[in-house]
N, C-alpha and C positions, 0 to 999 in steps of 0.2 A: 430417567434423564442421566446422558453420560457426556463427559466435556474431556477435552485435551488442552491444556495451555502450552503455548509454544513460543518461546523467550528466542527471538529473532535479533540479529546481529544487526544494529539500526544503520544500517547503509541502504542506499536505494536499491541496489540490485539484489542484495538477501531478502528485502521484505518484498521486492516483486515475485522472486523465486517463492516465497512462501505463500505469497496470495494465489497464485498459479497452482502450486501444490495442491491447496486446499481446493481450491475450484475444480480441480480434475479428478480429485477422490469423490467417489460414489458413498462413501460412509461417514462424509462431512456435509451435514445439512444445514448449517448456519456458520457464518464468519463474524466475529467481532473483532474489530481495531480499536485499540486504546489511543484517543487523541488528546492533546497533539503529538504527533511522531517528531521525536529528536532526534532528526537524522545526521549521521558525520557524512561528509562527504566522501564517495567512492571514487575509483580511478576514471579521471576525466570530467567527473561531475561536479557540480554545485553546491550538491546535499541539502538542496531544500532552500538555499539562501539566494542571493543574487537576484538580477535582473528587477529589482524593484518592488521586492516581495512577491514574486511569482516563483514558481517552480518549474525548472526544465527537465524534463525527462532525458537520462543519459542516453538510451537506447533510440529515441525517436528526436530528439532535438525540441520538439513540442512543447510550450510554456502552457502552465496552469494556475489558478488563481493561488493555490496553496499546494505544498506536498499532501498535505491530509486529503485535500479534493482528489487528487491523482489517484493515490492508493485507494481510496474509497471506492472510485469509480472503477478500480480494477475488479472488486469483487463482484461475481456472477450475481443478477439480480435475484434469482432465485436462492441464493444462500445469502443475501443481506439482511440478516436479522434485525439489523437498528432501522432498516427503511430511509438510510440516508442517500442511496444512490440516485442520481439523477436518472 
């Protein structure tokens, strides 16, 4: 068994990009995301706060219950090692 630890700048766009990269790599067979994510606001985003405890995706404007829910659901089902994806 081998693994890589990725340290990602805690902004929504960087976390999205890292998950997208992992989803697209054939040599990545599983993804673990450490929760809760402590996000910093990115340009034009609310960083996971605001909106009565919901998370607004910077790119789509769609609200999710939490930032953790949103980022967890970005992981492709076949790479969801934790089995948390809905």
